[in-house]
Z-matrix of the N, CA and C atoms (Angstrom, degrees):
N
C 1 1.465
C 2 1.525 1 107.94
N 3 1.283 2 119.75 1 138.28
C 4 1.419 3 124.32 2 179.07
C 5 1.533 4 109.82 3 -104.46
N 6 1.334 5 119.30 4 128.87
C 7 1.467 6 125.42 5 178.65
C 8 1.495 7 108.39 6 -145.29
N 9 1.389 8 112.31 7 124.74
C 10 1.490 9 121.26 8 -176.67
C 11 1.525 10 112.78 9 52.61
N 12 1.301 11 117.09 10 40.66
C 13 1.431 12 120.32 11 177.13
C 14 1.539 13 115.05 12 80.71
N 15 1.306 14 116.39 13 -2.83
C 16 1.510 15 118.60 14 179.26
C 17 1.488 16 109.26 15 -114.47
N 18 1.376 17 116.60 16 154.78
C 19 1.429 18 120.26 17 179.70
C 20 1.463 19 110.35 18 -102.31
N 21 1.392 20 115.02 19 136.52
C 22 1.424 21 121.77 20 176.34
C 23 1.545 22 109.65 21 -127.97
N 24 1.344 23 115.95 22 149.29
C 25 1.400 24 118.76 23 173.80
C 26 1.510 25 112.22 24 -71.65
N 27 1.305 26 114.63 25 129.47
C 28 1.442 27 118.26 26 -177.83
C 29 1.557 28 111.51 27 -72.11
N 30 1.330 29 117.91 28 145.21
C 31 1.444 30 122.71 29 -177.68
C 32 1.600 31 110.40 30 -110.65
N 33 1.294 32 115.36 31 5.00
C 34 1.432 33 115.02 32 179.87
C 35 1.485 34 109.50 33 -86.91
N 36 1.341 35 116.80 34 163.54
C 37 1.482 36 121.91 35 178.05
C 38 1.462 37 107.97 36 -83.94
N 39 1.365 38 118.04 37 129.59
C 40 1.430 39 122.21 38 -177.89
C 41 1.531 40 112.23 39 -67.65
N 42 1.358 41 116.97 40 146.71
C 43 1.419 42 120.70 41 178.11
C 44 1.530 43 110.93 42 -76.04
N 45 1.356 44 116.14 43 -38.98
C 46 1.459 45 123.02 44 178.73
C 47 1.534 46 108.19 45 -127.06
N 48 1.314 47 114.05 46 164.83
C 49 1.484 48 117.14 47 -178.94
C 50 1.559 49 109.14 48 -79.62
N 51 1.295 50 113.23 49 160.48
C 52 1.478 51 120.06 50 179.66
C 53 1.526 52 109.44 51 -65.37
N 54 1.300 53 118.65 52 -35.41
C 55 1.506 54 122.92 53 178.95
C 56 1.526 55 107.84 54 -63.02
N 57 1.345 56 116.30 55 -49.03
C 58 1.496 57 118.50 56 -178.12
C 59 1.500 58 111.26 57 -61.85
N 60 1.315 59 116.53 58 -40.46
C 61 1.475 60 122.72 59 176.82
C 62 1.500 61 112.19 60 -57.64
N 63 1.409 62 115.23 61 -50.01
C 64 1.435 63 118.45 62 177.32
C 65 1.504 64 115.94 63 -64.48
N 66 1.391 65 116.95 64 -33.06
C 67 1.465 66 119.77 65 179.16
C 68 1.607 67 109.04 66 -68.41
N 69 1.297 68 116.03 67 -42.73
C 70 1.471 69 120.89 68 178.36
C 71 1.519 70 110.53 69 -64.52
N 72 1.335 71 119.94 70 -39.87
C 73 1.451 72 121.18 71 176.60
C 74 1.530 73 110.02 72 -59.66
N 75 1.310 74 114.45 73 -43.47
C 76 1.492 75 120.06 74 -178.93
C 77 1.539 76 112.24 75 -59.66
N 78 1.354 77 113.35 76 -44.91
C 79 1.527 78 120.73 77 179.82
C 80 1.458 79 107.11 78 -64.59
N 81 1.295 80 121.27 79 -43.44
C 82 1.487 81 124.16 80 -174.76
C 83 1.466 82 108.28 81 -66.58
N 84 1.373 83 120.50 82 -38.30
C 85 1.386 84 125.99 83 -179.43
C 86 1.562 85 108.64 84 -62.99
N 87 1.298 86 116.41 85 -46.52
C 88 1.461 87 121.83 86 -179.56
C 89 1.558 88 111.52 87 -63.64
N 90 1.372 89 115.60 88 -37.50
C 91 1.490 90 116.15 89 -177.58
C 92 1.535 91 111.47 90 -77.14
N 93 1.363 92 118.06 91 -23.93
C 94 1.419 93 119.01 92 179.67
C 95 1.514 94 116.09 93 -78.48
N 96 1.359 95 114.78 94 -10.31
C 97 1.458 96 117.19 95 -178.01
C 98 1.515 97 107.79 96 -82.13
N 99 1.357 98 119.19 97 132.00
C 100 1.460 99 118.03 98 172.57
C 101 1.473 100 113.18 99 -66.28
N 102 1.318 101 117.02 100 150.83
C 103 1.435 102 119.32 101 -179.48
C 104 1.557 103 111.54 102 -66.76
N 105 1.239 104 113.21 103 137.93
C 106 1.446 105 117.54 104 177.10
C 107 1.538 106 110.26 105 -78.83
N 108 1.368 107 116.94 106 144.58
C 109 1.470 108 118.84 107 -177.95
C 110 1.480 109 112.73 108 -59.82
N 111 1.316 110 119.87 109 -30.41
C 112 1.405 111 119.82 110 -178.34
C 113 1.536 112 115.00 111 -69.76
N 114 1.387 113 114.72 112 -18.74
C 115 1.500 114 120.50 113 175.62
C 116 1.531 115 111.95 114 -81.13
N 117 1.351 116 117.83 115 -21.75
C 118 1.453 117 123.35 116 -179.90
C 119 1.560 118 110.17 117 -83.54
N 120 1.280 119 119.67 118 141.32
C 121 1.403 120 119.41 119 175.99
C 122 1.517 121 110.89 120 -69.61
N 123 1.306 122 113.32 121 145.14
C 124 1.508 123 120.35 122 -178.70
C 125 1.524 124 109.12 123 -89.46
N 126 1.368 125 114.67 124 128.07
C 127 1.445 126 122.15 125 169.42
C 128 1.516 127 106.71 126 -130.59
N 129 1.323 128 112.42 127 135.33
C 130 1.468 129 120.14 128 -172.48
C 131 1.482 130 113.81 129 -60.27
N 132 1.296 131 120.93 130 -37.03
C 133 1.469 132 123.98 131 -177.51
C 134 1.583 133 113.53 132 -105.39
N 135 1.336 134 117.97 133 16.15
C 136 1.434 135 118.24 134 -175.66
C 137 1.542 136 110.68 135 -64.47
N 138 1.320 137 115.58 136 129.70
C 139 1.405 138 122.34 137 -179.43
C 140 1.504 139 119.43 138 83.57
N 141 1.332 140 115.72 139 0.27
C 142 1.450 141 120.97 140 -175.58
C 143 1.524 142 115.31 141 -93.58
N 144 1.336 143 117.90 142 -24.90
C 145 1.406 144 123.29 143 -174.62
C 146 1.539 145 113.88 144 -117.64
N 147 1.391 146 112.38 145 154.88
C 148 1.427 147 116.99 146 175.21
C 149 1.558 148 106.64 147 -130.96
N 150 1.398 149 116.29 148 154.17
C 151 1.438 150 120.73 149 179.91
C 152 1.516 151 110.41 150 -64.99
N 153 1.313 152 119.08 151 134.35
C 154 1.441 153 123.61 152 176.66
C 155 1.485 154 115.92 153 -66.22
N 156 1.295 155 115.75 154 -21.66
C 157 1.491 156 120.96 155 -179.27
C 158 1.493 157 113.01 156 -91.35
N 159 1.294 158 119.01 157 -54.32
C 160 1.469 159 122.97 158 -174.08
C 161 1.533 160 114.19 159 -106.30
N 162 1.279 161 119.69 160 -6.89
C 163 1.499 162 127.10 161 179.78
C 164 1.520 163 114.08 162 66.82
N 165 1.241 164 115.66 163 12.99
C 166 1.496 165 117.81 164 176.78
C 167 1.545 166 112.05 165 -87.39
N 168 1.316 167 114.86 166 165.85
C 169 1.471 168 119.16 167 -171.50
C 170 1.546 169 112.88 168 -61.95
N 171 1.306 170 114.84 169 145.85
C 172 1.450 171 121.76 170 168.84
C 173 1.575 172 108.32 171 -92.48
N 174 1.305 173 115.55 172 128.80
C 175 1.428 174 121.22 173 -176.85
C 176 1.516 175 107.94 174 -112.94
N 177 1.360 176 116.84 175 172.38
C 178 1.400 177 121.28 176 -175.07
C 179 1.550 178 109.66 177 -133.14
N 180 1.329 179 112.81 178 155.32
C 181 1.457 180 118.99 179 174.39
C 182 1.563 181 108.53 180 -147.42
N 183 1.305 182 116.12 181 155.45
C 184 1.487 183 122.48 182 -179.21
C 185 1.527 184 109.55 183 -109.65
N 186 1.293 185 113.78 184 128.62
C 187 1.473 186 119.54 185 177.34
C 188 1.520 187 109.08 186 -115.44
N 189 1.310 188 114.65 187 146.80
C 190 1.455 189 119.06 188 178.10
C 191 1.529 190 106.37 189 -117.13
N 192 1.315 191 116.28 190 120.79
C 193 1.465 192 124.07 191 -179.98
C 194 1.530 193 109.37 192 -75.51
N 195 1.301 194 117.10 193 162.45
C 196 1.444 195 124.01 194 178.78
C 197 1.550 196 110.46 195 -57.41
N 198 1.365 197 117.61 196 -28.09
C 199 1.446 198 122.06 197 178.28
C 200 1.530 199 109.95 198 -74.08
N 201 1.266 200 118.49 199 -12.21
C 202 1.470 201 122.58 200 178.80
C 203 1.490 202 113.84 201 95.16
N 204 1.368 203 115.79 202 -1.89
C 205 1.466 204 122.27 203 178.00
C 206 1.539 205 111.07 204 -78.72
N 207 1.337 206 118.46 205 134.38
C 208 1.447 207 121.67 206 178.11
C 209 1.519 208 112.49 207 -91.08
N 210 1.317 209 117.11 208 142.93
C 211 1.436 210 124.77 209 175.94
C 212 1.577 211 109.50 210 -128.06
N 213 1.245 212 115.28 211 140.54
C 214 1.490 213 120.10 212 176.22
C 215 1.522 214 107.22 213 -105.80
N 216 1.340 215 118.68 214 126.72
C 217 1.436 216 124.81 215 178.03
C 218 1.493 217 109.33 216 -116.30
N 219 1.338 218 116.23 217 144.99
C 220 1.481 219 126.22 218 177.15
C 221 1.505 220 106.68 219 -115.89
N 222 1.410 221 113.43 220 139.81
C 223 1.456 222 117.86 221 177.69
C 224 1.530 223 108.77 222 -157.08
N 225 1.308 224 113.68 223 165.02
C 226 1.590 225 120.45 224 179.22
C 227 1.500 226 109.62 225 -70.90
N 228 1.291 227 113.31 226 138.92
C 229 1.566 228 121.06 227 176.87
C 230 1.559 229 110.05 228 -72.82
N 231 1.315 230 118.53 229 -22.39
C 232 1.412 231 123.24 230 -178.33
C 233 1.555 232 114.10 231 54.33
N 234 1.340 233 117.08 232 41.81
C 235 1.412 234 119.64 233 -175.47
C 236 1.505 235 113.61 234 -104.34
N 237 1.330 236 119.77 235 14.56
C 238 1.412 237 124.74 236 175.20
C 239 1.507 238 111.09 237 -79.54
N 240 1.411 239 119.95 238 107.70
C 241 1.479 240 122.47 239 -175.89
C 242 1.550 241 110.15 240 -68.19
N 243 1.251 242 118.59 241 -21.26
C 244 1.507 243 120.38 242 -174.41
C 245 1.509 244 110.61 243 -95.43
N 246 1.293 245 118.17 244 2.31
C 247 1.496 246 117.02 245 -175.82
C 248 1.555 247 105.00 246 -149.54
N 249 1.287 248 116.10 247 128.81
C 250 1.457 249 123.11 248 176.30
C 251 1.525 250 108.14 249 -86.14
N 252 1.288 251 119.57 250 100.82
C 253 1.437 252 120.69 251 -176.56
C 254 1.524 253 111.83 252 -78.23
N 255 1.298 254 119.01 253 131.51
C 256 1.412 255 124.87 254 -177.30
C 257 1.486 256 115.59 255 -95.21
N 258 1.321 257 116.05 256 4.76
C 259 1.457 258 119.79 257 -176.11
C 260 1.556 259 109.23 258 -75.47
N 261 1.318 260 114.37 259 117.39
C 262 1.514 261 119.36 260 175.53
C 263 1.506 262 111.86 261 -118.59
N 264 1.349 263 113.53 262 26.37
C 265 1.424 264 120.44 263 -172.29
C 266 1.542 265 110.17 264 -96.90
N 267 1.326 266 116.39 265 133.26
C 268 1.429 267 123.27 266 174.04
C 269 1.514 268 105.75 267 -106.51
N 270 1.330 269 117.69 268 130.41
C 271 1.475 270 119.66 269 178.52
C 272 1.473 271 110.21 270 -116.19
N 273 1.355 272 118.19 271 131.98
C 274 1.422 273 119.18 272 -176.44
C 275 1.534 274 110.02 273 -81.27
N 276 1.305 275 114.84 274 149.89
C 277 1.470 276 123.03 275 -176.12
C 278 1.526 277 109.97 276 -56.58
N 279 1.301 278 119.05 277 -41.38
C 280 1.477 279 121.27 278 -179.45
C 281 1.531 280 111.16 279 -57.32
N 282 1.322 281 118.08 280 -39.80
C 283 1.421 282 123.25 281 -178.75
C 284 1.566 283 107.37 282 -64.19
N 285 1.333 284 116.86 283 -46.19
C 286 1.465 285 120.84 284 -178.09
C 287 1.490 286 107.43 285 -62.02
N 288 1.317 287 120.64 286 -44.64
C 289 1.455 288 125.87 287 -177.21
C 290 1.526 289 109.13 288 -60.42
N 291 1.346 290 118.53 289 -42.47
C 292 1.449 291 120.00 290 -178.22
C 293 1.525 292 112.08 291 -70.65
N 294 1.303 293 117.31 292 -32.29
C 295 1.474 294 122.58 293 176.57
C 296 1.512 295 108.60 294 -68.92
N 297 1.283 296 121.09 295 -43.20
C 298 1.428 297 124.63 296 178.69
C 299 1.560 298 108.12 297 -63.87
N 300 1.300 299 117.46 298 -43.88
C 301 1.488 300 118.73 299 177.65
C 302 1.519 301 111.28 300 -60.86
N 303 1.254 302 120.51 301 -39.29
C 304 1.475 303 125.88 302 177.44
C 305 1.480 304 110.96 303 -59.30
N 306 1.307 305 117.58 304 -45.66
C 307 1.451 306 121.45 305 179.21
C 308 1.547 307 111.45 306 -67.42
N 309 1.342 308 114.53 307 -42.08
C 310 1.506 309 117.62 308 177.71
C 311 1.460 310 112.77 309 -63.95
N 312 1.327 311 119.39 310 -37.77
C 313 1.459 312 122.81 311 176.33
C 314 1.491 313 113.00 312 -57.56
N 315 1.355 314 117.52 313 -36.22
C 316 1.473 315 121.42 314 -178.41
C 317 1.552 316 110.71 315 -68.72
N 318 1.368 317 117.74 316 -28.22
C 319 1.441 318 121.12 317 -176.85
C 320 1.532 319 115.54 318 -106.53
N 321 1.363 320 113.73 319 -3.10
C 322 1.475 321 115.89 320 -176.99
C 323 1.511 322 110.71 321 -85.48
N 324 1.336 323 112.77 322 159.26
C 325 1.447 324 118.86 323 -179.46
C 326 1.494 325 111.85 324 -87.42
N 327 1.351 326 116.03 325 151.80
C 328 1.518 327 117.84 326 174.95
C 329 1.490 328 106.91 327 -71.07
N 330 1.340 329 116.50 328 165.48
C 331 1.413 330 120.55 329 179.20
C 332 1.500 331 112.87 330 -65.91
N 333 1.336 332 115.23 331 -34.76
C 334 1.531 333 119.10 332 177.49
C 335 1.573 334 111.14 333 -59.49
N 336 1.321 335 114.39 334 -48.43
C 337 1.463 336 120.11 335 178.74
C 338 1.470 337 111.42 336 -63.71
N 339 1.272 338 119.79 337 -41.63
C 340 1.440 339 122.40 338 179.89
C 341 1.503 340 110.22 339 -65.45
N 342 1.373 341 118.71 340 -41.96
C 343 1.494 342 119.35 341 179.17
C 344 1.574 343 109.80 342 -68.37
N 345 1.299 344 116.63 343 -35.91
C 346 1.502 345 117.45 344 177.54
C 347 1.511 346 112.16 345 -64.99
N 348 1.386 347 116.42 346 -41.21
C 349 1.446 348 119.33 347 176.31
C 350 1.504 349 114.24 348 -63.71
N 351 1.324 350 114.07 349 -39.38
C 352 1.511 351 117.62 350 179.26
C 353 1.477 352 109.73 351 -65.84
N 354 1.324 353 119.16 352 -41.23
C 355 1.560 354 118.89 353 179.80
C 356 1.492 355 107.77 354 -67.25
N 357 1.234 356 120.16 355 -40.05
C 358 1.520 357 122.95 356 -179.53
C 359 1.508 358 108.69 357 -60.49
N 360 1.354 359 116.61 358 -46.84
C 361 1.424 360 122.59 359 179.75
C 362 1.584 361 111.13 360 -58.98
N 363 1.358 362 113.52 361 -43.90
C 364 1.491 363 117.42 362 177.58
C 365 1.496 364 111.89 363 -63.55
N 366 1.330 365 118.33 364 -41.34
C 367 1.483 366 119.31 365 178.58
C 368 1.559 367 108.68 366 -61.17
N 369 1.320 368 117.03 367 -49.08
C 370 1.473 369 118.64 368 178.44
C 371 1.512 370 112.13 369 -57.03
N 372 1.306 371 116.08 370 -43.37
C 373 1.484 372 119.37 371 177.16
C 374 1.531 373 112.34 372 -58.15
N 375 1.339 374 116.91 373 -44.37
C 376 1.472 375 121.35 374 177.83
C 377 1.524 376 111.92 375 -63.03
N 378 1.406 377 115.75 376 -41.69
C 379 1.451 378 118.22 377 175.98
C 380 1.515 379 112.08 378 -60.11
N 381 1.331 380 117.87 379 -42.11
C 382 1.467 381 121.23 380 179.57
C 383 1.506 382 111.17 381 -65.10
N 384 1.379 383 116.24 382 -35.85
C 385 1.460 384 119.81 383 -179.71
C 386 1.528 385 107.20 384 -67.72
N 387 1.336 386 119.97 385 -43.28
C 388 1.495 387 122.51 386 -179.95
C 389 1.489 388 109.25 387 -63.99
N 390 1.343 389 119.63 388 -42.42
C 391 1.420 390 123.76 389 -178.60
C 392 1.531 391 107.52 390 -66.26
N 393 1.284 392 120.90 391 -39.65
C 394 1.459 393 121.77 392 179.10
C 395 1.567 394 110.11 393 -64.99
N 396 1.335 395 117.00 394 -41.97
C 397 1.436 396 123.19 395 178.81
C 398 1.562 397 108.61 396 -58.92
N 399 1.323 398 115.86 397 -48.34
C 400 1.468 399 120.46 398 -178.06
C 401 1.542 400 108.36 399 -62.77
N 402 1.291 401 118.29 400 -42.32
C 403 1.472 402 120.72 401 -178.45
C 404 1.545 403 109.15 402 -64.40
N 405 1.333 404 115.03 403 -43.08
C 406 1.480 405 118.70 404 -177.34
C 407 1.539 406 110.29 405 -66.09
N 408 1.361 407 118.63 406 -38.52
C 409 1.439 408 121.21 407 179.96
C 410 1.534 409 108.87 408 -67.88
N 411 1.321 410 118.92 409 -37.71
C 412 1.466 411 122.06 410 -179.71
C 413 1.535 412 109.23 411 -63.00
N 414 1.359 413 113.97 412 -46.54
C 415 1.518 414 118.75 413 179.51
C 416 1.482 415 111.77 414 -61.32
N 417 1.356 416 115.86 415 -42.65
C 418 1.507 417 123.11 416 -179.53
C 419 1.545 418 109.51 417 -61.17
N 420 1.359 419 114.98 418 -39.83
C 421 1.526 420 115.27 419 -178.32
C 422 1.551 421 108.20 420 -73.44
N 423 1.307 422 118.17 421 -33.16
C 424 1.493 423 119.84 422 179.75
C 425 1.578 424 106.62 423 -67.22
N 426 1.306 425 117.56 424 -42.18
C 427 1.483 426 120.34 425 -179.71
C 428 1.518 427 109.28 426 -62.06
N 429 1.365 428 115.00 427 -42.65
C 430 1.496 429 118.15 428 178.13
C 431 1.488 430 113.32 429 -60.11
N 432 1.411 431 118.58 430 -42.43
C 433 1.436 432 122.72 431 174.34
C 434 1.470 433 113.50 432 -57.12
N 435 1.354 434 115.52 433 -45.70
C 436 1.474 435 119.45 434 -178.88
C 437 1.528 436 111.88 435 -67.90
N 438 1.281 437 115.73 436 -36.29
C 439 1.525 438 119.18 437 176.02
C 440 1.507 439 109.46 438 -64.53
N 441 1.343 440 120.53 439 -39.21
C 442 1.441 441 121.67 440 178.15
C 443 1.478 442 112.02 441 -65.40
N 444 1.320 443 118.03 442 -41.57
C 445 1.491 444 122.22 443 177.53
C 446 1.503 445 111.79 444 -63.89
N 447 1.353 446 117.73 445 -41.04
C 448 1.421 447 122.67 446 174.42
C 449 1.534 448 113.20 447 -59.37
N 450 1.375 449 112.36 448 -45.61
C 451 1.480 450 115.99 449 177.18
C 452 1.483 451 113.39 450 -61.28
N 453 1.296 452 121.36 451 -39.23
C 454 1.433 453 125.16 452 176.52
C 455 1.501 454 114.09 453 -62.74
N 456 1.367 455 111.79 454 -44.30
C 457 1.467 456 118.72 455 175.42
C 458 1.554 457 113.19 456 -60.52
N 459 1.308 458 113.71 457 -43.67
C 460 1.522 459 119.69 458 -179.59
C 461 1.491 460 109.03 459 -63.90
N 462 1.343 461 116.10 460 -42.65
C 463 1.470 462 120.42 461 -176.79
C 464 1.540 463 107.90 462 -63.35
N 465 1.294 464 117.24 463 -49.07
C 466 1.491 465 123.43 464 -179.53
C 467 1.502 466 109.57 465 -59.32
N 468 1.293 467 122.03 466 -41.40
C 469 1.447 468 124.31 467 178.04
C 470 1.443 469 110.82 468 -67.81
N 471 1.335 470 122.18 469 -42.48
C 472 1.483 471 125.62 470 -176.19
C 473 1.608 472 107.68 471 -69.08
N 474 1.292 473 120.00 472 -32.66
C 475 1.497 474 124.51 473 176.19
C 476 1.484 475 111.68 474 -82.91
N 477 1.335 476 120.77 475 10.31
C 478 1.449 477 126.32 476 -179.43
C 479 1.553 478 113.40 477 58.75
N 480 1.344 479 117.29 478 22.13
C 481 1.442 480 120.10 479 179.60
C 482 1.494 481 108.25 480 -88.62
N 483 1.366 482 114.64 481 -5.34
C 484 1.455 483 118.51 482 -179.02
C 485 1.512 484 107.25 483 -142.39
N 486 1.339 485 117.58 484 138.31
C 487 1.482 486 120.81 485 178.22
C 488 1.478 487 107.78 486 -104.23
N 489 1.345 488 115.00 487 161.15
C 490 1.471 489 119.39 488 -179.36
C 491 1.534 490 111.33 489 -60.95
N 492 1.283 491 119.77 490 -38.27
C 493 1.424 492 123.80 491 179.20
C 494 1.515 493 110.99 492 -60.14
């Protein structure tokens, strides 16, 4: 027990045993720790989709068929207390992947266009490199000219041909 900044041994009878107190503290410490990501199962599309009906999260689960093959299914969590979601549909991950690929194919570039753009970017990059080299050479020559002028002024001053004024 602490009193006026000093510790004293308590003389009261404890309500619970020291062992029970320590056990409870250990359990509370474990519960207060957030789950580490490595303890959670990995699902490719976890957290990316919401239910079209109730707007709540779509979650995933893994099922193993009798053949031993694993399938991942996505479905609505139905956790909206203000709306009774009627979605009882489970969608397999392969179906979601094929639908995403279909959409991406509609907006993706053909290989010819991609090659043309890459070549154009490489030409622009080369032009910028040449422009930078020209600029650097110009600045270097200007610095050289200024250094030569300073050298002439310094020589004239040291030979007393030039005064500070």
